[in-house]
Structures are given as C-alpha cells and as structure tokens.
C-alpha positions in Angstrom: -13.5 -6.6 -18.2 -10.0 -6.2 -17.1 -9.2 -5.6 -13.4 -7.5 -2.4 -12.5 -4.6 -2.1 -10.3 -4.8 0.0 -7.2 -2.3 2.5 -8.7 -4.5 2.9 -11.8 -7.6 3.5 -9.6 -6.0 6.1 -7.3 -4.0 7.9 -10.1 -7.2 9.9 -11.1 -7.6 11.1 -7.5 -4.0 11.9 -6.6 -1.3 11.6 -9.3 1.5 12.1 -6.8 0.3 9.2 -4.6 2.7 6.3 -4.5 0.8 3.0 -4.4 2.5 -0.3 -3.9 0.5 -3.0 -5.7 0.1 -6.4 -4.2 2.6 -9.1 -4.9 2.3 -12.2 -7.1 0.4 -15.3 -6.2 2.5 -18.0 -4.6 3.0 -21.2 -6.5 2.7 -24.6 -4.9 5.9 -26.3 -4.0 7.0 -29.3 -5.9 7.6 -32.6 -4.1 11.3 -31.8 -4.0 10.7 -28.3 -2.7 8.3 -29.6 0.0 10.9 -32.2 1.1 13.5 -29.4 1.4 11.1 -27.2 3.4 10.3 -30.1 5.7 14.1 -30.6 6.3 14.3 -26.9 7.3 11.6 -27.4 9.9 13.4 -30.2 11.5 12.0 -33.6 12.2 9.3 -34.8 14.5 10.0 -35.8 18.1 9.5 -39.6 18.7 7.8 -38.9 22.0 5.5 -35.9 21.5 5.3 -35.7 17.7 6.1 -32.0 17.6 8.5 -30.5 15.0 11.9 -29.9 16.6 15.3 -28.9 15.5 17.3 -29.8 18.6 17.3 -33.3 20.0 18.9 -35.1 22.9 21.3 -37.5 21.2 20.8 -40.5 23.5 17.2 -41.2 22.8 16.3 -38.6 20.0 13.7 -36.7 21.9 13.2 -32.9 21.7 14.5 -30.6 24.3 11.1 -30.1 26.0 10.6 -33.9 26.3 14.2 -34.3 27.6 13.6 -31.8 30.3 10.3 -33.5 31.3 12.1 -36.9 31.4 14.9 -35.4 33.6 12.4 -34.0 36.0 10.6 -37.4 36.1 13.8 -39.3 36.8 14.7 -36.9 39.6 11.2 -37.3 41.2 11.6 -41.1 41.0 15.1 -41.0 42.6 13.8 -38.8 45.4 10.8 -41.2 45.9 13.1 -44.2 46.0 15.5 -42.5 48.5 12.6 -41.6 50.7 11.3 -45.2 50.7 14.8 -46.5 51.5 15.1 -44.1 54.5 11.7 -45.3 55.7 12.6 -48.9 55.3 15.8 -48.6 57.3 14.1 -46.8 60.1 11.2 -49.3 60.1 13.6 -52.3 60.2 15.6 -50.6 62.9 12.5 -50.1 65.0 11.5 -53.8 64.6 15.0 -55.0 65.5 15.0 -52.7 68.6 11.6 -54.0 69.7 12.8 -57.7 69.3 15.9 -57.1 71.4 13.9 -55.4 74.1 11.3 -58.2 74.4 13.9 -61.0 74.4 
C-alpha cells in the first residue's frame, strides 16, 4: 500500500485547498561536513568546556569565563589592599605602644 500525501487526501474534500506537503528527510552529514559544521559552532573553551566563538586572546577562554576571571582578580586585589591597610595600622599601633611604654 502506497502512502498518500496530505494534498491527495484533502483534494477530495476541498479541491481549492492549498496544502504544503512536508519536506524531505535530512541526510546524515559526512565526516567532512560534520567537521565544517563544528568549525561554524566555534571551539570549546579550555576552562568551562562550552562552545564559544569569541575568546580572550591571552589565555583562550570564552568571554563569560574571562568576565568571571576579571571579577575574581578584582576581589583578590581588594582583599589584598584591605589586608595591607590593616597590617599598616596594626604595626603603627604596636610601634605607638612600644614608644609609650619606653
């Protein structure tokens, strides 16, 4: 038994009805075609493993990872600056107490 197209089925009901039949089945990509498709997607980020098209040139990480790394560096710089301020005031307090007791 041969399968009927949708246009053949509905022609009996309404001859003026315009029916667009389904498309063709898609073929599998060859190895070369798959490689070309993968190139279009971009490459994987070395840090998170996600597909990305744009990379930071210094360390080849995607833009999202680059933003995360920048934020982390800023947090560490602020933490280091806060520690240095504490250390200076702490040492100044110790020196002041030593001079006062001598």
